[in-house]
N, C-alpha and C positions, 0 to 999 in steps of 0.2 A: 362713796364717791371715789373717783380716781383722780390723781393729780394730772393736770393738763400741761401747765407751764411751770417748771421748777428748775432753776439753776442755782446751785449752792453758792453762797457768797455774793450773788448778784441779784437774784430775782426773788421778790416776795412771793410766798407760796400762794397760788391761785387755784382753787379747787373747782373742777368741772366734772360733770358726769355725762356719759353718753346716754342721752334720754331716748331719742328715737330718730328715725329718718323721716323728715317731713315730706309731704306729697302735695305741696300747695303751689308749685310754680306754674306759670302760664304755659299753655300747650305750644303756642306759636309766638314767641317774642320776635319783634322786628330786629334785624341785625343792626347793631349800633356802630358808631364810628370807632375805629380801632387805633391804638397807639402802638407803634412798633419801631424800635431803634430811633426814637425821636421824631417820627413822622406819622401822621394819621391818615395818609392817603396814598395814592399810587404815584405821586410825584409826576414825572414827565411821561409816564407810560401811556401809549396810545394804541394798544393792541385791539384788534377786532375780536368779536365774540368767537369766531371760528378759530382764530389764532390761540386765544386763551383755552379753548376746548382741546386743542391739540397738545397743549402743555400737560394736561392731566394724564396721570399714569393709573390705570384701573385694570387690575388683573382679570383676564378672561372676558373683557367687555366687548359687546357688539355695538356697532355704530348704526344709528337709525336716523334717516333723513327726515326733517320736519321739526315741528314744535311739540313740546310736551302737552298732553291733554290735561284737562281739569281733573284734579284729584278729589277723592272723598276726604272726609275728616273723621278718621276712626280713632282719634285720640291716642295715637301711638306716641312714644317718647324717644328722644335721642339724647345721647350722653354728651353732646356738645350744645351749649346754650346759643351761641351766635357765630363764633369764629373758630375755624379749624386751623390751627397753627402748624406750620411745617418748616423745618430748617432746610435752607438751600443746600442742595447736593447730598443730603442725607438719604441713604437707601431705605430707611424705615418708614417714612411717611407717617400717616395718622391712622389710628384704629377707630373706626366709627361704628357705634353699636346702636341698634334700634330695639326697643323693648315693646312687646305687644301682649304680655301676660298670657301667652299661649292660646290666644283667641283667634289668631290669624296664621295662615300658612304663607310665610314670605319666601318667595323663591328668587327674588332679585330686586335690584334698585335701579330706577331710571335716574340718571344724573345729567342735567343740562346746564349750560352756561348761558347767562343772559345775552340776548341778541345773537345767538349762534344759530346756524342753519341746520344743525344736527344735535343729537344727544346720544347718550350711551345707555345700554342695558348691562348692568354689572351683576353677575350671579353672586349669591351669598356664599360664604365660605363654610361649607358643611362641617369641616373638621373642628371648627370652634363654635358652632351653633349650639344653643341651649334650648330648652323647651319654650322659653319666653323671650329669647333674644337672638338676634341675627347680626352678623358682622360683615363689613366690607373694609377694604383698605384703600386709602386715597393718598397719592403722592403727586408730585409735580416735577417734570423734567423740562427745564428751559434750555434751549440750544445755547451753546457757549458763545456763538456769534451774535446772539440777540442783544439788542440795546435795552437793558433793563435797569430801571431805577428802583432799587429795593427800599422798602417792602413792596412786594407785588401782591395785590389782592384780586382774587377771582370770585365774583358772585355766582353762586350755583343754586340750583333747586335739586332736592333729593326726594324721590318718590318711591317708597317701598311698594312692591306689587306682588300679587299672588300668582298662582299657576296660570290663570286665564289672561294675565297681563294687565288686569285692571288695577290702576294705582289706588292704594289704600289710604294714603296720607301724603302730605307735602311739607317739606321743611325748607325754608329760605335760610341759607347760610353763606358765609364767606370763607374762602380758603386763602389764608395769608402766608406768604413765603417770606421768611426772615433771613437775613444775611448774617451768619455767625461771625463774619469778619468786619462788620460795621464798626466804624470808629466810635460811635456813640451808643453802643448797645448797653442795655441795662445790666447791673450786677446781679449775681445770684443772691446777694445778701440784703437784709433789711436792717435798719438801725436797731441796736440793742438799747433798751431803756428799762431800768429797774421797775418791776411791777407791770411791764407791758403785757397787754393781751392782744397785740396787733396780729390779726389774721391775714393781712395782705401779703401777697407774694409768697404764699405757701406753695411748695412744689408737690403737686398731686401725682402720684404714681399712675402711669397709663399702661405699661406692659413690661414684661421681661421675656427676652428671646434667648434661647441657647442654641449654639451651633457647634457641631462636632468638628474634628480636625480636617474634614473634607469640605467644610462650609455648608453642610446640610442642616437645616433647621430641625431640631429634635425635641425642643421644649418651648412651650408658649404658655404664659400665664398673664392674667389681667384681672383687675377688680371685678368682682361679681361672677367670675368664672368658677363654677363648682367642679372640684376634683372629686370624682365619684369612685368609691371602692365597693365592689360587689363580691360577696362570698356566701357560702352556705354553712349553716350550723344547724343546731336542732335541739329538741327537747321532747317531752312526752305529752301525749294526749291520753288522758285517763279514761276509764270506762264511763265515768259520769260526765264526760265532755269538758272537764277542766284541764288546764295545762300545768305542767310542772317542769322544773329544770333539774339538771344534774346536781346543782347545789343543794336542793332540798329533797332530792330523790336519787341517791347515788346509784340505784339499780336500773334507772330508766333506759340506759343505753346498753347495758350488758346483755350478752347473748345467753341463751339457755345452755344448759349442760350439753345438749345434743348439737350445739353450734348454730341453731336457728336464731335469727334476730329477735329482739324484743318487739312484739307487735305494737307496743305503745309508742315506739320511737317515731318521731316525725321530723323531716328536714324542714328548714325554714330559710327563705331567701332574705339576706340583709343587704341593704343599699345605703351605705354611709357616705356623707359628703362633707367637704370642707371648702370654704371660700374666704378669700380676703375681701372685706367690704371696702376698705380704703386703706391707703398708706400715704402719709403726708409729712413733708419735712419743712422746717423753717431754718434757714441759715442766717446767722446774725453777723454783723460787721465787727464784733469783738472776738471772732474766731470760734464761737460756739454754735451748736445746732441742737434742735429738738426734733424728735420723730415720734409720731403717733400712728398706730394702726389698729384696726378692728377686724376680728375674724368671727365667722359664724361656722358652726358645725353641728352635726347630729351625732349622738352617742346611742348605740344599741342597748336596749334594756331587756334582757332575756326574762327577767322576773315579771314583766308586764306584757310580754308577747303572747300571742294566741297561736300555739303550735297546732291546734286542731284545724285551724283555718288558714295556716301559713301567713299570718299577719304579724310582722315584726313591729315592735314598739320602740320609740326613740325619745331621748331627751334632747332639747335644743339648748346649745351653749353659745353664749356671746362673750368674747374675751377682748378686752382692751389692753393695749401695751403702750407704755410711755417710756421713752428712752432719751438720753441726752449724750452729747459728746463734743468733740472739737474737730474743726476743719482748718485747712490751710489755704482757702480760696483767696486769690488776688485777681484784680481785673485783668482779663486777657489770658488767664491761666489755661493751659491745655491738659493739665492733670490735676485731679482733686484727691487729696488724702484725707481720710476720716478715721477717727478713733473714738470708740465709745467709752464713756466714763465707767470706772470700776463700780460694779453694783453687787449687792448681796440680797437676793439671789442674782445669778448672772443675767446677762441680757437675753430677754425672751422676745418672741414675736418676730416680725419681719425686719431685717437689717439691710443696710447697703454696704457696698465695698467701695474703696477708692479705685479710681481708674482713669482712663483717657476721658477728657471732658470736652463736650461740644455743646455750646449753649447760645441762646439768643435771649430776647426779652421774655419770650413766653414758652420756650422749649428748652429742655435740658436732657442730654443723653450721656450716660456713663457706660463705658465699655471696659471690660476686664477679662483676663484669661485665668482659667482654673484647670490645671492638669490637661492642657491641650485643647480645652473647650473654650470657646469665646462666648461671653455673655453680654447682653445689652439691656440696660434698663432705661425706659423713657419716662419723662415727667413733663407736666405742663404747669405753668404758673397759674394759680387758681385762687379765687375768692369764694370757693365752693362751700365754705363753712361760715356759720353765723353763731353769735353768742345770743342766746335767748334771754328774756327778761329775768328768768330765775338763775342765770349764770351758767347754764349748761351749754355744751357744744352740740350744735345741730348741723347736720349735713343736708344741703339742699338736694331736692330730688331732680331727676332728669326733666328736661323740658319737652 
């Protein structure tokens, strides 16, 4: 088992293991009431559906007059349970992901606002699509002269659709815009208590963006995004149809004395991947923090590969990383400094850097510069984790 919460001198050791990802959430929960900056509603906002629709920022979207049609229920899943939180005036918005297990060809998303006379058709972002997931970005731009009482909530319907335009599923969600300058916004921290296993207000990593010195996006990473490495290697296919490697047959790739290649040598295509499954932080009001992340990856196994049929074999590796450290957060801070505790071995896994801080009750963004490049990390406040009856840490599945 791996330690989950452990702070020397303060916290009684609590042992948890990463057991599995559960897949038991309901497909379509009803959006619930939301609390943001001390308010659970839209205050005095009286915008029409069309006005709210015009506030949405959806890259490459086409506008369609009329109402959304009824959608099928293909049991697709979205990475947002009920509310999509966005920080007012932030250029980054929300990264919304729909998973379909590779069974559907999603080419776009219809997005409509309740009581609006039109809706949008938003193309998927091919550059970040995976075999079983597709991505869109949602942001909100409210005119500066608009009389807005924050938090502002926009109820929307999201319908993934295929090449024919037929909607494949429907998600009822709310987009809530929070004001980072609100007087009564929530802190980043939760109370520290010896022996605490409090999983509330954990900050779940959403994305990392990297920009070069011209402001061009050159790097994007998010939970569940597989980083794939392709390369060619090889081994030998023997006369009897069995495979062997250079390790147990050192002559299998050597050329004959006349310079001709060994006829037993076969090339093989290897496709290795690595992904972060999750990364989550808990900041405590005593100036300490805990960070846990989980990674998945494949490892090429030449000794088990079939060179005769170009079939590479892999081991699957799951790695859990637990880290702790100190932070200097104070309410209203615009910069966050973090330092990791000295460990032996050193800090492994995904880490964060201190940087410019923008936060509200449900969203946090850290921005920092490294050698002329600007990096942004986005997080959302999450209760996406549960403690099971046997004391293990379990991550809820998408809805």
